[in-house]
N, CA, C and O atoms as a printed pandas DataFrame, in Angstrom:
     atom_number atom_name residue_name chain_id  residue_number  x_coord  y_coord  z_coord
0              1         N          MET        A               1    0.842   -1.181    0.000
1              2        CA          MET        A               1    0.000    0.000    0.000
2              3         C          MET        A               1    0.885    1.242    0.000
3              4         O          MET        A               1    2.004    1.225    0.512
4              5         N          ALA        A               2    0.365    2.310   -0.580
5              6        CA          ALA        A               2    1.133    3.552   -0.686
6              7         C          ALA        A               2    1.277    4.224    0.680
7              8         O          ALA        A               2    0.376    4.174    1.518
8              9         N          ASN        A               3    2.431    4.851    0.878
9             10        CA          ASN        A               3    2.711    5.504    2.160
10            11         C          ASN        A               3    2.391    6.995    2.163
11            12         O          ASN        A               3    2.291    7.596    3.233
12            13         N          HIS        A               4    2.229    7.602    0.992
13            14        CA          HIS        A               4    1.954    9.033    0.892
14            15         C          HIS        A               4    0.634    9.253    0.164
15            16         O          HIS        A               4    0.172    8.398   -0.592
16            17         N          LYS        A               5    0.036   10.421    0.411
17            18        CA          LYS        A               5   -1.230   10.735   -0.247
18            19         C          LYS        A               5   -1.063   10.764   -1.766
19            20         O          LYS        A               5   -1.917   10.279   -2.508
20            21         N          SER        A               6    0.045   11.336   -2.210
21            22        CA          SER        A               6    0.270   11.456   -3.654
22            23         C          SER        A               6    0.472   10.078   -4.289
23            24         O          SER        A               6    0.026    9.836   -5.411
24            25         N          ALA        A               7    1.140    9.184   -3.575
25            26        CA          ALA        A               7    1.351    7.831   -4.098
26            27         C          ALA        A               7    0.035    7.061   -4.157
27            28         O          ALA        A               7   -0.199    6.284   -5.083
28            29         N          ALA        A               8   -0.819    7.284   -3.164
29            30        CA          ALA        A               8   -2.132    6.633   -3.162
30            31         C          ALA        A               8   -2.977    7.131   -4.325
31            32         O          ALA        A               8   -3.687    6.359   -4.971
32            33         N          LYS        A               9   -2.891    8.432   -4.581
33            34        CA          LYS        A               9   -3.644    9.010   -5.696
34            35         C          LYS        A               9   -3.148    8.441   -7.030
35            36         O          LYS        A               9   -3.946    8.108   -7.907
36            37         N          ARG        A              10   -1.829    8.336   -7.173
37            38        CA          ARG        A              10   -1.279    7.779   -8.410
38            39         C          ARG        A              10   -1.723    6.329   -8.601
39            40         O          ARG        A              10   -1.976    5.897   -9.726
40            41         N          ALA        A              11   -1.815    5.593   -7.520
41            42        CA          ALA        A              11   -2.265    4.200   -7.601
42            43         C          ALA        A              11   -3.713    4.139   -8.068
43            44         O          ALA        A              11   -4.071    3.296   -8.891
44            45         N          ARG        A              12   -4.547    5.037   -7.539
45            46        CA          ARG        A              12   -5.955    5.075   -7.969
46            47         C          ARG        A              12   -6.064    5.455   -9.443
47            48         O          ARG        A              12   -6.842    4.866  -10.193
48            49         N          GLN        A              13   -5.279    6.440   -9.843
49            50        CA          GLN        A              13   -5.300    6.873  -11.240
50            51         C          GLN        A              13   -4.840    5.749  -12.166
51            52         O          GLN        A              13   -5.394    5.554  -13.248
52            53         N          SER        A              14   -3.842    5.031  -11.735
53            54        CA          SER        A              14   -3.321    3.931  -12.534
54            55         C          SER        A              14   -4.381    2.858  -12.753
55            56         O          SER        A              14   -4.512    2.318  -13.852
56            57         N          ILE        A              15   -5.127    2.557  -11.713
57            58        CA          ILE        A              15   -6.195    1.552  -11.826
58            59         C          ILE        A              15   -7.255    2.009  -12.827
59            60         O          ILE        A              15   -7.703    1.228  -13.666
60            61         N          ARG        A              16   -7.651    3.280  -12.730
61            62        CA          ARG        A              16   -8.673    3.814  -13.642
62            63         C          ARG        A              16   -8.177    3.814  -15.091
63            64         O          ARG        A              16   -8.895    3.403  -16.003
64            65         N          LYS        A              17   -6.939    4.281  -15.290
65            66        CA          LYS        A              17   -6.408    4.351  -16.650
66            67         C          LYS        A              17   -6.214    2.968  -17.259
67            68         O          LYS        A              17   -6.422    2.781  -18.458
68            69         N          THR        A              18   -5.819    2.005  -16.443
69            70        CA          THR        A              18   -5.670    0.636  -16.922
70            71         C          THR        A              18   -7.002    0.086  -17.384
71            72         O          THR        A              18   -7.074   -0.592  -18.409
72            73         N          ALA        A              19   -8.059    0.371  -16.637
73            74        CA          ALA        A              19   -9.395   -0.094  -17.013
74            75         C          ALA        A              19   -9.839    0.536  -18.333
75            76         O          ALA        A              19  -10.406   -0.149  -19.184
76            77         N          VAL        A              20   -9.589    1.819  -18.507
77            78        CA          VAL        A              20   -9.962    2.512  -19.748
78            79         C          VAL        A              20   -9.173    1.951  -20.925
79            80         O          VAL        A              20   -9.730    1.709  -21.996
80            81         N          ASN        A              21   -7.866    1.746  -20.722
81            82        CA          ASN        A              21   -7.025    1.224  -21.798
82            83         C          ASN        A              21   -7.442   -0.187  -22.192
83            84         O          ASN        A              21   -7.478   -0.516  -23.378
84            85         N          ASN        A              22   -7.754   -1.017  -21.212
85            86        CA          ASN        A              22   -8.193   -2.386  -21.513
86            87         C          ASN        A              22   -9.518   -2.381  -22.259
87            88         O          ASN        A              22   -9.719   -3.182  -23.172
88            89         N          ALA        A              23  -10.419   -1.493  -21.880
89            90        CA          ALA        A              23  -11.705   -1.383  -22.579
90            91         C          ALA        A              23  -11.486   -0.955  -24.025
91            92         O          ALA        A              23  -12.126   -1.481  -24.936
92            93         N          ARG        A              24  -10.584   -0.004  -24.235
93            94        CA          ARG        A              24  -10.330    0.477  -25.598
94            95         C          ARG        A              24   -9.692   -0.619  -26.444
95            96         O          ARG        A              24  -10.045   -0.779  -27.613
96            97         N          LYS        A              25   -8.750   -1.382  -25.866
97            98        CA          LYS        A              25   -8.129   -2.499  -26.588
98            99         C          LYS        A              25   -9.169   -3.546  -26.963
99           100         O          LYS        A              25   -9.148   -4.088  -28.068
100          101         N          SER        A              26  -10.071   -3.823  -26.040
101          102        CA          SER        A              26  -11.124   -4.799  -26.280
102          103         C          SER        A              26  -12.041   -4.348  -27.417
103          104         O          SER        A              26  -12.444   -5.155  -28.254
104          105         N          THR        A              27  -12.368   -3.054  -27.441
105          106        CA          THR        A              27  -13.207   -2.508  -28.508
106          107         C          THR        A              27  -12.528   -2.658  -29.866
107          108         O          THR        A              27  -13.173   -3.004  -30.856
108          109         N          VAL        A              28  -11.228   -2.397  -29.903
109          110        CA          VAL        A              28  -10.475   -2.528  -31.158
110          111         C          VAL        A              28  -10.474   -3.980  -31.624
111          112         O          VAL        A              28  -10.697   -4.256  -32.803
112          113         N          LYS        A              29  -10.221   -4.911  -30.697
113          114        CA          LYS        A              29  -10.177   -6.326  -31.060
114          115         C          LYS        A              29  -11.534   -6.812  -31.558
115          116         O          LYS        A              29  -11.602   -7.587  -32.512
116          117         N          THR        A              30  -12.615   -6.361  -30.921
117          118        CA          THR        A              30  -13.955   -6.756  -31.347
118          119         C          THR        A              30  -14.251   -6.230  -32.748
119          120         O          THR        A              30  -14.782   -6.955  -33.590
120          121         N          ALA        A              31  -13.905   -4.962  -32.995
121          122        CA          ALA        A              31  -14.130   -4.372  -34.318
122          123         C          ALA        A              31  -13.321   -5.112  -35.376
123          124         O          ALA        A              31  -13.794   -5.327  -36.492
124          125         N          GLU        A              32  -12.097   -5.502  -35.021
125          126        CA          GLU        A              32  -11.247   -6.240  -35.961
126          127         C          GLU        A              32  -11.841   -7.607  -36.275
127          128         O          GLU        A              32  -11.857   -8.025  -37.433
128          129         N          LYS        A              33  -12.329   -8.305  -35.252
129          130        CA          LYS        A              33  -12.928   -9.627  -35.474
130          131         C          LYS        A              33  -14.169   -9.534  -36.356
131          132         O          LYS        A              33  -14.360  -10.366  -37.243
132          133         N          LYS        A              34  -15.011   -8.533  -36.121
133          134        CA          LYS        A              34  -16.209   -8.358  -36.942
134          135         C          LYS        A              34  -15.842   -8.076  -38.389
135          136         O          LYS        A              34  -16.469   -8.606  -39.307
136          137         N          LEU        A              35  -14.831   -7.246  -38.597
137          138        CA          LEU        A              35  -14.402   -6.917  -39.949
138          139         C          LEU        A              35  -13.830   -8.140  -40.655
139          140         O          LEU        A              35  -14.157   -8.393  -41.814
140          141         N          VAL        A              36  -12.990   -8.892  -39.980
141          142        CA          VAL        A              36  -12.396  -10.096  -40.582
142          143         C          VAL        A              36  -13.483  -11.104  -40.937
143          144         O          VAL        A              36  -13.434  -11.738  -41.991
144          145         N          LYS        A              37  -14.465  -11.247  -40.048
145          146        CA          LYS        A              37  -15.557  -12.176  -40.308
146          147         C          LYS        A              37  -16.358  -11.747  -41.542
147          148         O          LYS        A              37  -16.756  -12.588  -42.349
148          149         N          ALA        A              38  -16.592  -10.444  -41.686
149          150        CA          ALA        A              38  -17.317   -9.933  -42.854
150          151         C          ALA        A              38  -16.497  -10.116  -44.130
151          152         O          ALA        A              38  -17.053  -10.406  -45.190
152          153         N          ILE        A              39  -15.180   -9.949  -44.031
153          154        CA          ILE        A              39  -14.311  -10.130  -45.203
154          155         C          ILE        A              39  -14.346  -11.593  -45.648
155          156         O          ILE        A              39  -14.448  -11.884  -46.839
156          157         N          GLU        A              40  -14.260  -12.506  -44.684
157          158        CA          GLU        A              40  -14.265  -13.928  -45.023
158          159         C          GLU        A              40  -15.612  -14.369  -45.571
159          160         O          GLU        A              40  -15.673  -15.259  -46.419
160          161         N          ALA        A              41  -16.708  -13.748  -45.090
161          162        CA          ALA        A              41  -18.045  -14.091  -45.563
162          163         C          ALA        A              41  -18.406  -13.341  -46.842
163          164         O          ALA        A              41  -19.447  -13.597  -47.448
164          165         N          LYS        A              42  -17.531  -12.404  -47.251
165          166        CA          LYS        A              42  -17.754  -11.564  -48.436
166          167         C          LYS        A              42  -19.079  -10.806  -48.342
167          168         O          LYS        A              42  -19.850  -10.745  -49.300
168          169         N          ASP        A              43  -19.318  -10.240  -47.182
169          170        CA          ASP        A              43  -20.522   -9.445  -46.915
170          171         C          ASP        A              43  -20.274   -8.016  -47.400
171          172         O          ASP        A              43  -19.825   -7.168  -46.628
172          173         N          LEU        A              44  -20.562   -7.749  -48.659
173          174        CA          LEU        A              44  -20.223   -6.466  -49.266
174          175         C          LEU        A              44  -21.065   -5.311  -48.738
175          176         O          LEU        A              44  -20.646   -4.155  -48.807
176          177         N          LYS        A              45  -22.251   -5.614  -48.211
177          178        CA          LYS        A              45  -23.098   -4.532  -47.694
178          179         C          LYS        A              45  -22.568   -3.986  -46.372
179          180         O          LYS        A              45  -22.569   -2.773  -46.162
180          181         N          ALA        A              46  -22.123   -4.854  -45.491
181          182        CA          ALA        A              46  -21.672   -4.429  -44.167
182          183         C          ALA        A              46  -20.218   -3.981  -44.152
183          184         O          ALA        A              46  -19.783   -3.307  -43.218
184          185         N          LEU        A              47  -19.471   -4.351  -45.176
185          186        CA          LEU        A              47  -18.028   -4.108  -45.181
186          187         C          LEU        A              47  -17.625   -2.639  -45.030
187          188         O          LEU        A              47  -16.770   -2.344  -44.194
188          189         N          PRO        A              48  -18.195   -1.706  -45.794
189          190        CA          PRO        A              48  -17.748   -0.302  -45.651
190          191         C          PRO        A              48  -17.982    0.265  -44.252
191          192         O          PRO        A              48  -17.131    0.970  -43.710
192          193         N          GLU        A              49  -19.129   -0.045  -43.679
193          194        CA          GLU        A              49  -19.433    0.465  -42.342
194          195         C          GLU        A              49  -18.506   -0.142  -41.290
195          196         O          GLU        A              49  -18.041    0.560  -40.392
196          197         N          LEU        A              50  -18.236   -1.444  -41.398
197          198        CA          LEU        A              50  -17.341   -2.102  -40.445
198          199         C          LEU        A              50  -15.906   -1.582  -40.581
199          200         O          LEU        A              50  -15.205   -1.415  -39.582
200          201         N          LEU        A              51  -15.477   -1.330  -41.811
201          202        CA          LEU        A              51  -14.126   -0.806  -42.036
202          203         C          LEU        A              51  -13.997    0.599  -41.455
203          204         O          LEU        A              51  -12.982    0.940  -40.848
204          205         N          LYS        A              52  -15.027    1.399  -41.645
205          206        CA          LYS        A              52  -15.028    2.761  -41.097
206          207         C          LYS        A              52  -14.988    2.727  -39.570
207          208         O          LYS        A              52  -14.237    3.479  -38.949
208          209         N          ASN        A              53  -15.789    1.862  -38.971
209          210        CA          ASN        A              53  -15.822    1.728  -37.516
210          211         C          ASN        A              53  -14.470    1.241  -36.990
211          212         O          ASN        A              53  -13.956    1.768  -36.003
212          213         N          PHE        A              54  -13.904    0.243  -37.649
213          214        CA          PHE        A              54  -12.606   -0.305  -37.233
214          215         C          PHE        A              54  -11.522    0.775  -37.299
215          216         O          PHE        A              54  -10.745    0.935  -36.358
216          217         N          SER        A              55  -11.474    1.507  -38.400
217          218        CA          SER        A              55  -10.465    2.553  -38.550
218          219         C          SER        A              55  -10.597    3.600  -37.456
219          220         O          SER        A              55   -9.601    4.061  -36.898
220          221         N          SER        A              56  -11.824    3.967  -37.159
221          222        CA          SER        A              56  -12.078    4.961  -36.126
222          223         C          SER        A              56  -11.596    4.479  -34.762
223          224         O          SER        A              56  -10.927    5.215  -34.037
224          225         N          GLN        A              57  -11.938    3.246  -34.420
225          226        CA          GLN        A              57  -11.544    2.703  -33.121
226          227         C          GLN        A              57  -10.017    2.581  -32.997
227          228         O          GLN        A              57   -9.448    2.875  -31.946
228          229         N          VAL        A              58   -9.371    2.150  -34.071
229          230        CA          VAL        A              58   -7.923    1.981  -34.039
230          231         C          VAL        A              58   -7.221    3.336  -33.904
231          232         O          VAL        A              58   -6.258    3.461  -33.148
232          233         N          MET        A              59   -7.692    4.335  -34.623
233          234        CA          MET        A              59   -7.060    5.645  -34.539
234          235         C          MET        A              59   -7.274    6.290  -33.170
235          236         O          MET        A              59   -6.392    6.987  -32.668
236          237         N          LYS        A              60   -8.443    6.062  -32.564
237          238        CA          LYS        A              60   -8.666    6.561  -31.202
238          239         C          LYS        A              60   -7.693    5.906  -30.232
239          240         O          LYS        A              60   -7.146    6.563  -29.347
240          241         N          ALA        A              61   -7.483    4.610  -30.407
241          242        CA          ALA        A              61   -6.540    3.892  -29.542
242          243         C          ALA        A              61   -5.122    4.410  -29.752
243          244         O          ALA        A              61   -4.360    4.533  -28.793
244          245         N          ALA        A              62   -4.765    4.710  -30.984
245          246        CA          ALA        A              62   -3.428    5.225  -31.270
246          247         C          ALA        A              62   -3.259    6.640  -30.716
247          248         O          ALA        A              62   -2.199    6.998  -30.202
248          249         N          LYS        A              63   -4.307    7.423  -30.830
249          250        CA          LYS        A              63   -4.247    8.808  -30.360
250          251         C          LYS        A              63   -4.034    8.869  -28.848
251          252         O          LYS        A              63   -3.323    9.744  -28.354
252          253         N          THR        A              64   -4.642    7.953  -28.125
253          254        CA          THR        A              64   -4.540    7.962  -26.671
254          255         C          THR        A              64   -3.358    7.144  -26.157
255          256         O          THR        A              64   -3.134    7.088  -24.948
256          257         N          GLY        A              65   -2.597    6.507  -27.051
257          258        CA          GLY        A              65   -1.396    5.805  -26.637
258          259         C          GLY        A              65   -1.604    4.341  -26.296
259          260         O          GLY        A              65   -0.685    3.687  -25.804
260          261         N          VAL        A              66   -2.795    3.813  -26.548
261          262        CA          VAL        A              66   -3.044    2.393  -26.283
262          263         C          VAL        A              66   -2.304    1.542  -27.319
263          264         O          VAL        A              66   -1.738    0.501  -26.986
264          265         N          LEU        A              67   -2.315    1.989  -28.563
265          266        CA          LEU        A              67   -1.554    1.365  -29.638
266          267         C          LEU        A              67   -0.550    2.384  -30.171
267          268         O          LEU        A              67   -0.768    3.591  -30.066
268          269         N          LYS        A              68    0.541    1.897  -30.739
269          270        CA          LYS        A              68    1.464    2.807  -31.403
270          271         C          LYS        A              68    0.861    3.227  -32.737
271          272         O          LYS        A              68    0.086    2.485  -33.341
272          273         N          LYS        A              69    1.222    4.421  -33.190
273          274        CA          LYS        A              69    0.664    4.941  -34.432
274          275         C          LYS        A              69    1.018    4.060  -35.628
275          276         O          LYS        A              69    0.197    3.870  -36.525
276          277         N          GLU        A              70    2.239    3.524  -35.642
277          278        CA          GLU        A              70    2.661    2.659  -36.750
278          279         C          GLU        A              70    1.852    1.364  -36.762
279          280         O          GLU        A              70    1.483    0.867  -37.826
280          281         N          THR        A              71    1.578    0.825  -35.579
281          282        CA          THR        A              71    0.784   -0.400  -35.472
282          283         C          THR        A              71   -0.618   -0.148  -35.983
283          284         O          THR        A              71   -1.177   -0.968  -36.712
284          285         N          ALA        A              72   -1.188    0.986  -35.603
285          286        CA          ALA        A              72   -2.537    1.335  -36.037
286          287         C          ALA        A              72   -2.599    1.471  -37.554
287          288         O          ALA        A              72   -3.513    0.951  -38.193
288          289         N          SER        A              73   -1.632    2.164  -38.122
289          290        CA          SER        A              73   -1.596    2.356  -39.571
290          291         C          SER        A              73   -1.458    1.024  -40.293
291          292         O          SER        A              73   -2.106    0.792  -41.314
292          293         N          ARG        A              74   -0.608    0.149  -39.755
293          294        CA          ARG        A              74   -0.398   -1.155  -40.383
294          295         C          ARG        A              74   -1.670   -1.993  -40.348
295          296         O          ARG        A              74   -2.018   -2.630  -41.342
296          297         N          LYS        A              75   -2.366   -2.000  -39.218
297          298        CA          LYS        A              75   -3.608   -2.772  -39.100
298          299         C          LYS        A              75   -4.656   -2.263  -40.092
299          300         O          LYS        A              75   -5.298   -3.047  -40.790
300          301         N          ILE        A              76   -4.816   -0.944  -40.142
301          302        CA          ILE        A              76   -5.801   -0.361  -41.051
302          303         C          ILE        A              76   -5.446   -0.665  -42.496
303          304         O          ILE        A              76   -6.316   -1.031  -43.288
304          305         N          SER        A              77   -4.186   -0.518  -42.842
305          306        CA          SER        A              77   -3.741   -0.756  -44.210
306          307         C          SER        A              77   -3.987   -2.195  -44.646
307          308         O          SER        A              77   -4.523   -2.442  -45.726
308          309         N          ARG        A              78   -3.594   -3.139  -43.800
309          310        CA          ARG        A              78   -3.728   -4.545  -44.172
310          311         C          ARG        A              78   -5.183   -4.963  -44.297
311          312         O          ARG        A              78   -5.547   -5.684  -45.225
312          313         N          LEU        A              79   -6.013   -4.515  -43.366
313          314        CA          LEU        A              79   -7.418   -4.929  -43.423
314          315         C          LEU        A              79   -8.178   -4.212  -44.532
315          316         O          LEU        A              79   -9.074   -4.801  -45.136
316          317         N          SER        A              80   -7.846   -2.964  -44.814
317          318        CA          SER        A              80   -8.517   -2.274  -45.919
318          319         C          SER        A              80   -8.115   -2.886  -47.261
319          320         O          SER        A              80   -8.926   -2.938  -48.187
320          321         N          THR        A              81   -6.862   -3.351  -47.371
321          322        CA          THR        A              81   -6.424   -4.037  -48.593
322          323         C          THR        A              81   -7.199   -5.344  -48.754
323          324         O          THR        A              81   -7.656   -5.669  -49.850
324          325         N          ARG        A              82   -7.343   -6.089  -47.659
325          326        CA          ARG        A              82   -8.108   -7.337  -47.723
326          327         C          ARG        A              82   -9.567   -7.078  -48.066
327          328         O          ARG        A              82  -10.181   -7.843  -48.809
328          329         N          ALA        A              83  -10.120   -6.002  -47.525
329          330        CA          ALA        A              83  -11.519   -5.667  -47.782
330          331         C          ALA        A              83  -11.732   -5.299  -49.248
331          332         O          ALA        A              83  -12.712   -5.717  -49.865
332          333         N          SER        A              84  -10.816   -4.520  -49.797
333          334        CA          SER        A              84  -10.970   -4.109  -51.192
334          335         C          SER        A              84  -10.726   -5.269  -52.156
335          336         O          SER        A              84  -11.218   -5.246  -53.284
336          337         N          ALA        A              85   -9.977   -6.274  -51.726
337          338        CA          ALA        A              85   -9.710   -7.436  -52.569
338          339         C          ALA        A              85  -10.931   -8.361  -52.680
339          340         O          ALA        A              85  -11.021   -9.153  -53.619
340          341         N          THR        A              86  -11.865   -8.266  -51.735
341          342        CA          THR        A              86  -13.046   -9.125  -51.769
342          343         C          THR        A              86  -14.080   -8.627  -52.757
343          344         O          THR        A              86  -14.999   -9.367  -53.110
344          345         N          LYS        A              87  -13.953   -7.399  -53.209
345          346        CA          LYS        A              87  -14.962   -6.830  -54.115
346          347         C          LYS        A              87  -14.808   -7.307  -55.534
347          348         O          LYS        A              87  -15.584   -6.914  -56.405
């Protein structure tokens, strides 16, 4: 346990930020799974909306530091290439 008020506050903040970061990572993974499933099923109607949602979630994660910007760009690039190849 923390011995100072400031250390206790940092511990509380760390717990909150970890929860937010884990939630954001989970949202990105879910969006990625939905997009991959639509690509494999060749669902052309849902594909643009899922790709837009995935890109948005990944960039939000990159902006807040949950993912690195290069990782986010690579994920978006690879999945958008796969999506456009199904058409």
